All heavy atoms as a GROMACS GRO file, in nm:
protein
  522
    1MET      N    1   9.054  -0.534  -0.352
    1MET     CA    2   8.984  -0.508  -0.476
    1MET      C    3   8.847  -0.576  -0.472
    1MET      O    4   8.835  -0.691  -0.432
    1MET     CB    5   9.067  -0.557  -0.593
    1MET     CG    6   9.001  -0.540  -0.726
    1MET     SD    7   9.112  -0.591  -0.858
    1MET     CE    8   9.076  -0.467  -0.974
    2VAL      N    9   8.746  -0.505  -0.513
    2VAL     CA   10   8.610  -0.559  -0.513
    2VAL      C   11   8.581  -0.618  -0.650
    2VAL      O   12   8.587  -0.548  -0.751
    2VAL     CB   13   8.507  -0.450  -0.479
    2VAL    CG1   14   8.367  -0.505  -0.485
    2VAL    CG2   15   8.535  -0.391  -0.344
    3THR      N   16   8.555  -0.748  -0.653
    3THR     CA   17   8.524  -0.813  -0.780
    3THR      C   18   8.373  -0.820  -0.798
    3THR      O   19   8.297  -0.782  -0.709
    3THR     CB   20   8.582  -0.955  -0.782
    3THR    OG1   21   8.520  -1.031  -0.680
    3THR    CG2   22   8.733  -0.953  -0.760
    4ILE      N   23   8.332  -0.868  -0.915
    4ILE     CA   24   8.190  -0.879  -0.944
    4ILE      C   25   8.123  -0.978  -0.847
    4ILE      O   26   8.014  -0.953  -0.798
    4ILE     CB   27   8.168  -0.921  -1.090
    4ILE    CG1   28   8.213  -0.809  -1.183
    4ILE    CG2   29   8.022  -0.955  -1.116
    4ILE    CD1   30   8.208  -0.841  -1.328
    5LYS      N   31   8.191  -1.087  -0.816
    5LYS     CA   32   8.135  -1.185  -0.723
    5LYS      C   33   8.115  -1.123  -0.586
    5LYS      O   34   8.013  -1.146  -0.520
    5LYS     CB   35   8.226  -1.307  -0.711
    5LYS     CG   36   8.224  -1.397  -0.832
    5LYS     CD   37   8.306  -1.519  -0.802
    5LYS     CE   38   8.396  -1.548  -0.919
    5LYS     NZ   39   8.482  -1.662  -0.898
    6ASN      N   40   8.212  -1.042  -0.543
    6ASN     CA   41   8.200  -0.978  -0.412
    6ASN      C   42   8.086  -0.878  -0.409
    6ASN      O   43   8.017  -0.864  -0.308
    6ASN     CB   44   8.330  -0.910  -0.373
    6ASN     CG   45   8.440  -1.009  -0.343
    6ASN    OD1   46   8.414  -1.125  -0.315
    6ASN    ND2   47   8.563  -0.963  -0.349
    7LYS      N   48   8.064  -0.807  -0.520
    7LYS     CA   49   7.954  -0.712  -0.527
    7LYS      C   50   7.820  -0.785  -0.514
    7LYS      O   51   7.731  -0.739  -0.441
    7LYS     CB   52   7.957  -0.634  -0.657
    7LYS     CG   53   8.068  -0.533  -0.665
    7LYS     CD   54   8.067  -0.462  -0.798
    7LYS     CE   55   8.188  -0.372  -0.812
    7LYS     NZ   56   8.194  -0.310  -0.944
    8PHE      N   57   7.806  -0.897  -0.582
    8PHE     CA   58   7.681  -0.973  -0.573
    8PHE      C   59   7.665  -1.034  -0.434
    8PHE      O   60   7.554  -1.044  -0.383
    8PHE     CB   61   7.674  -1.081  -0.680
    8PHE     CG   62   7.634  -1.029  -0.815
    8PHE    CD1   63   7.723  -1.027  -0.919
    8PHE    CD2   64   7.506  -0.981  -0.836
    8PHE    CE1   65   7.687  -0.979  -1.043
    8PHE    CE2   66   7.468  -0.932  -0.960
    8PHE     CZ   67   7.559  -0.930  -1.064
    9LEU      N   68   7.775  -1.072  -0.372
    9LEU     CA   69   7.767  -1.126  -0.237
    9LEU      C   70   7.725  -1.016  -0.139
    9LEU      O   71   7.643  -1.040  -0.050
    9LEU     CB   72   7.901  -1.186  -0.196
    9LEU     CG   73   7.902  -1.266  -0.067
    9LEU    CD1   74   7.804  -1.382  -0.075
    9LEU    CD2   75   8.041  -1.319  -0.040
   10LEU      N   76   7.778  -0.896  -0.156
   10LEU     CA   77   7.737  -0.784  -0.072
   10LEU      C   78   7.590  -0.748  -0.095
   10LEU      O   79   7.517  -0.716   0.000
   10LEU     CB   80   7.826  -0.662  -0.098
   10LEU     CG   81   7.969  -0.672  -0.048
   10LEU    CD1   82   8.049  -0.550  -0.092
   10LEU    CD2   83   7.972  -0.688   0.102
   11LEU      N   84   7.545  -0.755  -0.220
   11LEU     CA   85   7.403  -0.734  -0.250
   11LEU      C   86   7.317  -0.839  -0.180
   11LEU      O   87   7.212  -0.806  -0.123
   11LEU     CB   88   7.379  -0.741  -0.401
   11LEU     CG   89   7.378  -0.613  -0.479
   11LEU    CD1   90   7.368  -0.643  -0.628
   11LEU    CD2   91   7.266  -0.525  -0.435
   12ALA      N   92   7.360  -0.964  -0.186
   12ALA     CA   93   7.285  -1.072  -0.123
   12ALA      C   94   7.274  -1.050   0.027
   12ALA      O   95   7.166  -1.063   0.085
   12ALA     CB   96   7.351  -1.206  -0.152
   13VAL      N   97   7.384  -1.015   0.091
   13VAL     CA   98   7.383  -0.992   0.235
   13VAL      C   99   7.296  -0.871   0.269
   13VAL      O  100   7.219  -0.875   0.366
   13VAL     CB  101   7.527  -0.972   0.287
   13VAL    CG1  102   7.528  -0.922   0.430
   13VAL    CG2  103   7.604  -1.102   0.276
   14GLY      N  104   7.306  -0.767   0.190
   14GLY     CA  105   7.225  -0.647   0.214
   14GLY      C  106   7.076  -0.674   0.204
   14GLY      O  107   6.997  -0.632   0.290
   15PHE      N  108   7.036  -0.742   0.096
   15PHE     CA  109   6.894  -0.773   0.079
   15PHE      C  110   6.845  -0.867   0.189
   15PHE      O  111   6.737  -0.849   0.244
   15PHE     CB  112   6.868  -0.838  -0.057
   15PHE     CG  113   6.839  -0.740  -0.166
   15PHE    CD1  114   6.932  -0.713  -0.264
   15PHE    CD2  115   6.718  -0.674  -0.171
   15PHE    CE1  116   6.906  -0.623  -0.365
   15PHE    CE2  117   6.690  -0.584  -0.271
   15PHE     CZ  118   6.784  -0.558  -0.368
   16TRP      N  119   6.926  -0.969   0.223
   16TRP     CA  120   6.881  -1.065   0.323
   16TRP      C  121   6.869  -0.999   0.460
   16TRP      O  122   6.772  -1.020   0.532
   16TRP     CB  123   6.978  -1.183   0.331
   16TRP     CG  124   6.928  -1.288   0.423
   16TRP    CD1  125   6.836  -1.385   0.394
   16TRP    CD2  126   6.963  -1.305   0.561
   16TRP    NE1  127   6.814  -1.460   0.506
   16TRP    CE2  128   6.890  -1.414   0.609
   16TRP    CE3  129   7.051  -1.239   0.646
   16TRP    CZ2  130   6.901  -1.459   0.740
   16TRP    CZ3  131   7.061  -1.283   0.776
   16TRP    CH2  132   6.987  -1.392   0.822
   17PHE      N  133   6.967  -0.917   0.496
   17PHE     CA  134   6.965  -0.852   0.626
   17PHE      C  135   6.851  -0.751   0.637
   17PHE      O  136   6.781  -0.745   0.738
   17PHE     CB  137   7.100  -0.786   0.655
   17PHE     CG  138   7.116  -0.742   0.796
   17PHE    CD1  139   7.121  -0.833   0.900
   17PHE    CD2  140   7.124  -0.606   0.826
   17PHE    CE1  141   7.134  -0.792   1.031
   17PHE    CE2  142   7.138  -0.564   0.957
   17PHE     CZ  143   7.142  -0.657   1.061
   18SER      N  144   6.831  -0.672   0.532
   18SER     CA  145   6.721  -0.576   0.534
   18SER      C  146   6.586  -0.649   0.536
   18SER      O  147   6.491  -0.604   0.602
   18SER     CB  148   6.728  -0.481   0.415
   18SER     OG  149   6.712  -0.551   0.294
   19GLY      N  150   6.578  -0.762   0.466
   19GLY     CA  151   6.455  -0.841   0.471
   19GLY      C  152   6.429  -0.897   0.608
   19GLY      O  153   6.315  -0.902   0.655
   20LEU      N  154   6.535  -0.940   0.676
   20LEU     CA  155   6.520  -0.991   0.812
   20LEU      C  156   6.471  -0.881   0.906
   20LEU      O  157   6.379  -0.904   0.986
   20LEU     CB  158   6.653  -1.047   0.860
   20LEU     CG  159   6.655  -1.108   0.999
   20LEU    CD1  160   6.569  -1.232   1.002
   20LEU    CD2  161   6.797  -1.140   1.040
   21ILE      N  162   6.528  -0.763   0.894
   21ILE     CA  163   6.487  -0.650   0.979
   21ILE      C  164   6.342  -0.613   0.952
   21ILE      O  165   6.262  -0.594   1.044
   21ILE     CB  166   6.580  -0.528   0.957
   21ILE    CG1  167   6.724  -0.561   0.999
   21ILE    CG2  168   6.528  -0.406   1.029
   21ILE    CD1  169   6.740  -0.593   1.145
   22LEU      N  170   6.304  -0.604   0.823
   22LEU     CA  171   6.166  -0.569   0.790
   22LEU      C  172   6.067  -0.675   0.835
   22LEU      O  173   5.956  -0.643   0.879
   22LEU     CB  174   6.152  -0.545   0.639
   22LEU     CG  175   6.215  -0.417   0.586
   22LEU    CD1  176   6.210  -0.414   0.434
   22LEU    CD2  177   6.143  -0.296   0.643
   23THR      N  178   6.106  -0.801   0.827
   23THR     CA  179   6.019  -0.909   0.874
   23THR      C  180   6.001  -0.902   1.025
   23THR      O  181   5.889  -0.919   1.075
   23THR     CB  182   6.077  -1.046   0.834
   23THR    OG1  183   6.094  -1.049   0.692
   23THR    CG2  184   5.984  -1.159   0.874
   24LEU      N  185   6.107  -0.874   1.097
   24LEU     CA  186   6.096  -0.861   1.243
   24LEU      C  187   6.011  -0.739   1.282
   24LEU      O  188   5.929  -0.747   1.374
   24LEU     CB  189   6.235  -0.851   1.306
   24LEU     CG  190   6.317  -0.979   1.303
   24LEU    CD1  191   6.458  -0.953   1.355
   24LEU    CD2  192   6.250  -1.089   1.382
   25ILE      N  193   6.028  -0.629   1.212
   25ILE     CA  194   5.945  -0.511   1.239
   25ILE      C  195   5.799  -0.541   1.205
   25ILE      O  196   5.707  -0.501   1.279
   25ILE     CB  197   5.997  -0.388   1.160
   25ILE    CG1  198   6.133  -0.344   1.214
   25ILE    CG2  199   5.898  -0.273   1.168
   25ILE    CD1  200   6.201  -0.238   1.131
   26GLY      N  201   5.776  -0.612   1.094
   26GLY     CA  202   5.641  -0.648   1.057
   26GLY      C  203   5.575  -0.741   1.158
   26GLY      O  204   5.455  -0.730   1.187
   27ALA      N  205   5.653  -0.833   1.214
   27ALA     CA  206   5.598  -0.922   1.316
   27ALA      C  207   5.563  -0.845   1.443
   27ALA      O  208   5.460  -0.871   1.506
   27ALA     CB  209   5.698  -1.033   1.347
   28ALA      N  210   5.649  -0.751   1.480
   28ALA     CA  211   5.619  -0.668   1.596
   28ALA      C  212   5.497  -0.579   1.570
   28ALA      O  213   5.413  -0.559   1.658
   28ALA     CB  214   5.740  -0.583   1.633
   29ALA      N  215   5.487  -0.528   1.448
   29ALA     CA  216   5.373  -0.443   1.413
   29ALA      C  217   5.244  -0.524   1.411
   29ALA      O  218   5.137  -0.472   1.445
   29ALA     CB  219   5.397  -0.378   1.277
   30ARG      N  220   5.253  -0.650   1.374
   30ARG     CA  221   5.133  -0.733   1.370
   30ARG      C  222   5.078  -0.757   1.511
   30ARG      O  223   4.957  -0.759   1.531
   30ARG     CB  224   5.164  -0.865   1.301
   30ARG     CG  225   5.043  -0.947   1.274
   30ARG     CD  226   5.079  -1.071   1.193
   30ARG     NE  227   4.958  -1.135   1.151
   30ARG     CZ  228   4.924  -1.156   1.028
   30ARG    NH1  229   5.006  -1.121   0.932
   30ARG    NH2  230   4.811  -1.214   0.998
   31SER      N  231   5.168  -0.774   1.607
   31SER     CA  232   5.122  -0.794   1.744
   31SER      C  233   5.062  -0.665   1.803
   31SER      O  234   4.983  -0.672   1.895
   31SER     CB  235   5.236  -0.844   1.832
   31SER     OG  236   5.333  -0.743   1.848
   32GLN      N  237   5.101  -0.550   1.747
   32GLN     CA  238   5.045  -0.422   1.792
   32GLN      C  239   4.924  -0.380   1.708
   32GLN      O  240   4.869  -0.272   1.730
   32GLN     CB  241   5.152  -0.312   1.782
   32GLN     CG  242   5.273  -0.336   1.869
   32GLN     CD  243   5.240  -0.331   2.016
   32GLN    OE1  244   5.155  -0.254   2.058
   32GLN    NE2  245   5.306  -0.414   2.094
   33HIS      N  246   4.885  -0.463   1.612
   33HIS     CA  247   4.769  -0.441   1.524
   33HIS      C  248   4.783  -0.315   1.438
   33HIS      O  249   4.688  -0.238   1.422
   33HIS     CB  250   4.639  -0.436   1.605
   33HIS     CG  251   4.616  -0.560   1.684
   33HIS    ND1  252   4.587  -0.681   1.626
   33HIS    CD2  253   4.620  -0.583   1.818
   33HIS    CE1  254   4.573  -0.773   1.719
   33HIS    NE2  255   4.594  -0.717   1.838
   34TRP      N  256   4.902  -0.292   1.384
   34TRP     CA  257   4.922  -0.181   1.291
   34TRP      C  258   4.867  -0.221   1.155
   34TRP      O  259   4.867  -0.338   1.117
   34TRP     CB  260   5.069  -0.147   1.277
   34TRP     CG  261   5.132  -0.086   1.398
   34TRP    CD1  262   5.071  -0.052   1.515
   34TRP    CD2  263   5.270  -0.052   1.413
   34TRP    NE1  264   5.161   0.000   1.602
   34TRP    CE2  265   5.284   0.002   1.543
   34TRP    CE3  266   5.380  -0.062   1.332
   34TRP    CZ2  267   5.406   0.046   1.590
   34TRP    CZ3  268   5.501  -0.018   1.379
   34TRP    CH2  269   5.514   0.036   1.507
   35SER      N  270   4.827  -0.123   1.078
   35SER     CA  271   4.770  -0.153   0.947
   35SER      C  272   4.879  -0.185   0.844
   35SER      O  273   4.851  -0.248   0.742
   35SER     CB  274   4.687  -0.034   0.898
   35SER     OG  275   4.768   0.080   0.884
   36SER      N  276   5.001  -0.142   0.869
   36SER     CA  277   5.109  -0.163   0.771
   36SER      C  278   5.187  -0.292   0.795
   36SER      O  279   5.288  -0.316   0.729
   36SER     CB  280   5.206  -0.045   0.774
   36SER     OG  281   5.267  -0.037   0.900
   37SER      N  282   5.143  -0.376   0.886
   37SER     CA  283   5.220  -0.496   0.919
   37SER      C  284   5.227  -0.593   0.802
   37SER      O  285   5.331  -0.654   0.778
   37SER     CB  286   5.163  -0.564   1.043
   37SER     OG  287   5.032  -0.610   1.018
   38GLY      N  288   5.118  -0.609   0.728
   38GLY     CA  289   5.118  -0.700   0.613
   38GLY      C  290   5.215  -0.657   0.506
   38GLY      O  291   5.286  -0.739   0.447
   39LEU      N  292   5.219  -0.527   0.481
   39LEU     CA  293   5.312  -0.474   0.381
   39LEU      C  294   5.457  -0.495   0.424
   39LEU      O  295   5.542  -0.534   0.342
   39LEU     CB  296   5.284  -0.326   0.357
   39LEU     CG  297   5.372  -0.256   0.255
   39LEU    CD1  298   5.348  -0.314   0.117
   39LEU    CD2  299   5.347  -0.108   0.257
   40LEU      N  300   5.486  -0.470   0.552
   40LEU     CA  301   5.622  -0.489   0.601
   40LEU      C  302   5.664  -0.635   0.591
   40LEU      O  303   5.778  -0.666   0.552
   40LEU     CB  304   5.634  -0.441   0.745
   40LEU     CG  305   5.635  -0.291   0.767
   40LEU    CD1  306   5.623  -0.259   0.915
   40LEU    CD2  307   5.760  -0.230   0.709
   41LEU      N  308   5.575  -0.726   0.626
   41LEU     CA  309   5.606  -0.868   0.616
   41LEU      C  310   5.629  -0.910   0.471
   41LEU      O  311   5.722  -0.985   0.441
   41LEU     CB  312   5.495  -0.952   0.678
   41LEU     CG  313   5.487  -0.949   0.831
   41LEU    CD1  314   5.358  -1.013   0.877
   41LEU    CD2  315   5.606  -1.019   0.892
   42THR      N  316   5.546  -0.860   0.381
   42THR     CA  317   5.559  -0.895   0.240
   42THR      C  318   5.690  -0.844   0.182
   42THR      O  319   5.762  -0.918   0.112
   42THR     CB  320   5.441  -0.837   0.160
   42THR    OG1  321   5.320  -0.888   0.213
   42THR    CG2  322   5.451  -0.872   0.013
   43ILE      N  323   5.723  -0.719   0.210
   43ILE     CA  324   5.848  -0.661   0.158
   43ILE      C  325   5.968  -0.732   0.220
   43ILE      O  326   6.067  -0.759   0.152
   43ILE     CB  327   5.852  -0.510   0.183
   43ILE    CG1  328   5.746  -0.440   0.099
   43ILE    CG2  329   5.990  -0.454   0.151
   43ILE    CD1  330   5.731  -0.293   0.129
   44GLY      N  331   5.960  -0.765   0.348
   44GLY     CA  332   6.070  -0.834   0.414
   44GLY      C  333   6.095  -0.973   0.357
   44GLY      O  334   6.210  -1.011   0.332
   45ILE      N  335   5.989  -1.048   0.335
   45ILE     CA  336   6.005  -1.182   0.280
   45ILE      C  337   6.055  -1.175   0.136
   45ILE      O  338   6.140  -1.255   0.094
   45ILE     CB  339   5.873  -1.260   0.291
   45ILE    CG1  340   5.844  -1.288   0.439
   45ILE    CG2  341   5.877  -1.388   0.212
   45ILE    CD1  342   5.707  -1.342   0.465
   46THR      N  343   6.006  -1.078   0.060
   46THR     CA  344   6.052  -1.061  -0.078
   46THR      C  345   6.200  -1.022  -0.082
   46THR      O  346   6.276  -1.074  -0.165
   46THR     CB  347   5.968  -0.954  -0.149
   46THR    OG1  348   5.830  -0.991  -0.142
   46THR    CG2  349   6.009  -0.939  -0.294
   47ALA      N  350   6.242  -0.935   0.008
   47ALA     CA  351   6.384  -0.895   0.013
   47ALA      C  352   6.472  -1.014   0.049
   47ALA      O  353   6.581  -1.030  -0.007
   47ALA     CB  354   6.404  -0.782   0.113
   48GLN      N  355   6.425  -1.099   0.140
   48GLN     CA  356   6.503  -1.219   0.173
   48GLN      C  357   6.512  -1.312   0.052
   48GLN      O  358   6.618  -1.370   0.027
   48GLN     CB  359   6.440  -1.292   0.290
   48GLN     CG  360   6.468  -1.228   0.422
   48GLN     CD  361   6.416  -1.310   0.537
   48GLN    OE1  362   6.323  -1.388   0.523
   48GLN    NE2  363   6.478  -1.294   0.651
   49ALA      N  364   6.404  -1.326  -0.022
   49ALA     CA  365   6.408  -1.411  -0.140
   49ALA      C  366   6.504  -1.357  -0.246
   49ALA      O  367   6.579  -1.434  -0.309
   49ALA     CB  368   6.267  -1.424  -0.199
   50ILE      N  369   6.505  -1.227  -0.265
   50ILE     CA  370   6.599  -1.166  -0.360
   50ILE      C  371   6.743  -1.188  -0.312
   50ILE      O  372   6.832  -1.218  -0.392
   50ILE     CB  373   6.568  -1.016  -0.377
   50ILE    CG1  374   6.435  -0.999  -0.449
   50ILE    CG2  375   6.679  -0.945  -0.454
   50ILE    CD1  376   6.383  -0.857  -0.450
   51GLY      N  377   6.765  -1.174  -0.182
   51GLY     CA  378   6.899  -1.198  -0.126
   51GLY      C  379   6.945  -1.340  -0.149
   51GLY      O  380   7.060  -1.365  -0.186
   52PHE      N  381   6.856  -1.437  -0.127
   52PHE     CA  382   6.892  -1.576  -0.152
   52PHE      C  383   6.916  -1.601  -0.301
   52PHE      O  384   7.001  -1.683  -0.338
   52PHE     CB  385   6.784  -1.671  -0.100
   52PHE     CG  386   6.793  -1.696   0.047
   52PHE    CD1  387   6.685  -1.669   0.129
   52PHE    CD2  388   6.908  -1.747   0.104
   52PHE    CE1  389   6.692  -1.691   0.265
   52PHE    CE2  390   6.916  -1.770   0.240
   52PHE     CZ  391   6.808  -1.742   0.321
   53GLY      N  392   6.844  -1.529  -0.387
   53GLY     CA  393   6.867  -1.541  -0.531
   53GLY      C  394   7.006  -1.494  -0.570
   53GLY      O  395   7.076  -1.559  -0.647
   54PHE      N  396   7.046  -1.379  -0.517
   54PHE     CA  397   7.181  -1.329  -0.544
   54PHE      C  398   7.287  -1.424  -0.488
   54PHE      O  399   7.391  -1.446  -0.550
   54PHE     CB  400   7.201  -1.188  -0.486
   54PHE     CG  401   7.146  -1.078  -0.571
   54PHE    CD1  402   7.059  -0.986  -0.519
   54PHE    CD2  403   7.184  -1.065  -0.703
   54PHE    CE1  404   7.009  -0.884  -0.597
   54PHE    CE2  405   7.136  -0.964  -0.783
   54PHE     CZ  406   7.047  -0.872  -0.729
   55PHE      N  407   7.260  -1.480  -0.370
   55PHE     CA  408   7.356  -1.573  -0.312
   55PHE      C  409   7.368  -1.699  -0.398
   55PHE      O  410   7.478  -1.750  -0.419
   55PHE     CB  411   7.314  -1.609  -0.169
   55PHE     CG  412   7.413  -1.697  -0.099
   55PHE    CD1  413   7.540  -1.651  -0.070
   55PHE    CD2  414   7.379  -1.825  -0.062
   55PHE    CE1  415   7.632  -1.731  -0.005
   55PHE    CE2  416   7.470  -1.907   0.003
   55PHE     CZ  417   7.597  -1.860   0.032
   56GLY      N  418   7.256  -1.748  -0.449
   56GLY     CA  419   7.260  -1.862  -0.540
   56GLY      C  420   7.338  -1.831  -0.667
   56GLY      O  421   7.412  -1.916  -0.718
   57TYR      N  422   7.322  -1.709  -0.718
   57TYR     CA  423   7.396  -1.668  -0.836
   57TYR      C  424   7.546  -1.669  -0.808
   57TYR      O  425   7.626  -1.717  -0.890
   57TYR     CB  426   7.350  -1.530  -0.881
   57TYR     CG  427   7.428  -1.474  -0.997
   57TYR    CD1  428   7.406  -1.522  -1.126
   57TYR    CD2  429   7.525  -1.377  -0.979
   57TYR    CE1  430   7.477  -1.474  -1.233
   57TYR    CE2  431   7.597  -1.327  -1.085
   57TYR     CZ  432   7.572  -1.376  -1.212
   57TYR     OH  433   7.645  -1.327  -1.317
   58VAL      N  434   7.585  -1.618  -0.692
   58VAL     CA  435   7.728  -1.617  -0.655
   58VAL      C  436   7.781  -1.759  -0.644
   58VAL      O  437   7.891  -1.790  -0.692
   58VAL     CB  438   7.749  -1.539  -0.523
   58VAL    CG1  439   7.890  -1.558  -0.470
   58VAL    CG2  440   7.720  -1.392  -0.544
   59LEU      N  441   7.704  -1.848  -0.582
   59LEU     CA  442   7.747  -1.987  -0.571
   59LEU      C  443   7.762  -2.054  -0.707
   59LEU      O  444   7.860  -2.125  -0.732
   59LEU     CB  445   7.649  -2.067  -0.485
   59LEU     CG  446   7.655  -2.042  -0.336
   59LEU    CD1  447   7.547  -2.124  -0.267
   59LEU    CD2  448   7.791  -2.078  -0.281
   60MET      N  449   7.667  -2.033  -0.796
   60MET     CA  450   7.674  -2.094  -0.929
   60MET      C  451   7.791  -2.038  -1.008
   60MET      O  452   7.859  -2.111  -1.082
   60MET     CB  453   7.544  -2.073  -1.006
   60MET     CG  454   7.426  -2.150  -0.953
   60MET     SD  455   7.456  -2.327  -0.956
   60MET     CE  456   7.450  -2.366  -0.786
   61GLN      N  457   7.820  -1.909  -0.995
   61GLN     CA  458   7.934  -1.851  -1.062
   61GLN      C  459   8.064  -1.909  -1.009
   61GLN      O  460   8.158  -1.934  -1.084
   61GLN     CB  461   7.935  -1.698  -1.047
   61GLN     CG  462   7.830  -1.629  -1.128
   61GLN     CD  463   7.850  -1.645  -1.276
   61GLN    OE1  464   7.961  -1.635  -1.326
   61GLN    NE2  465   7.742  -1.674  -1.348
   62ALA      N  466   8.069  -1.933  -0.880
   62ALA     CA  467   8.191  -1.991  -0.820
   62ALA      C  468   8.209  -2.136  -0.861
   62ALA      O  469   8.322  -2.182  -0.885
   62ALA     CB  470   8.185  -1.979  -0.668
   63ILE      N  471   8.100  -2.207  -0.873
   63ILE     CA  472   8.109  -2.349  -0.907
   63ILE      C  473   8.142  -2.370  -1.055
   63ILE      O  474   8.228  -2.451  -1.089
   63ILE     CB  475   7.977  -2.422  -0.872
   63ILE    CG1  476   7.961  -2.429  -0.720
   63ILE    CG2  477   7.972  -2.561  -0.932
   63ILE    CD1  478   7.826  -2.478  -0.675
   64PHE      N  479   8.076  -2.294  -1.141
   64PHE     CA  480   8.089  -2.318  -1.284
   64PHE      C  481   8.193  -2.232  -1.355
   64PHE      O  482   8.211  -2.244  -1.476
   64PHE     CB  483   7.954  -2.301  -1.354
   64PHE     CG  484   7.856  -2.407  -1.315
   64PHE    CD1  485   7.737  -2.373  -1.252
   64PHE    CD2  486   7.880  -2.539  -1.341
   64PHE    CE1  487   7.646  -2.468  -1.215
   64PHE    CE2  488   7.790  -2.638  -1.305
   64PHE     CZ  489   7.672  -2.603  -1.242
   65SER      N  490   8.260  -2.144  -1.282
   65SER     CA  491   8.362  -2.063  -1.348
   65SER      C  492   8.488  -2.147  -1.368
   65SER      O  493   8.524  -2.228  -1.286
   65SER     CB  494   8.395  -1.938  -1.265
   65SER     OG  495   8.457  -1.976  -1.145
   66LYS      N  496   8.551  -2.125  -1.482
   66LYS     CA  497   8.672  -2.202  -1.513
   66LYS      C  498   8.792  -2.131  -1.453
   66LYS      O  499   8.807  -2.010  -1.464
   66LYS     CB  500   8.688  -2.212  -1.664
   66LYS     CG  501   8.579  -2.294  -1.727
   66LYS     CD  502   8.601  -2.306  -1.875
   66LYS     CE  503   8.490  -2.387  -1.936
   66LYS     NZ  504   8.503  -2.402  -2.080
   67LYS      N  505   8.877  -2.206  -1.392
   67LYS     CA  506   8.999  -2.150  -1.334
   67LYS      C  507   9.101  -2.127  -1.445
   67LYS      O  508   9.120  -2.210  -1.532
   67LYS     CB  509   9.057  -2.245  -1.231
   67LYS     CG  510   8.959  -2.273  -1.120
   67LYS     CD  511   9.021  -2.247  -0.990
   67LYS     CE  512   8.915  -2.270  -0.885
   67LYS     NZ  513   8.948  -2.222  -0.760
   68LYS      N  514   9.167  -2.012  -1.442
   68LYS     CA  515   9.265  -1.980  -1.546
   68LYS      C  516   9.404  -2.003  -1.496
   68LYS      O  517   9.440  -1.989  -1.386
   68LYS     CB  518   9.249  -1.835  -1.590
   68LYS     CG  519   9.118  -1.814  -1.658
   68LYS     CD  520   9.107  -1.669  -1.701
   68LYS     CE  521   8.974  -1.650  -1.772
   68LYS     NZ  522   8.952  -1.514  -1.813
   0.00000   0.00000   0.00000
């Protein structure tokens, strides 16, 4: 069963992984002097930040949730 915490954890992993891929593509594009390298790096770093935000939310929910 997929719970809300698991959904946010999957979102965090998805954003972080896609951000990592975009950052690596942007770094490769920068060495090839492509014009879109700055945009790829910016989107990749932003996606990683969003992923870490979701991961922090999952951690805080796990820490502060009351056990029933």
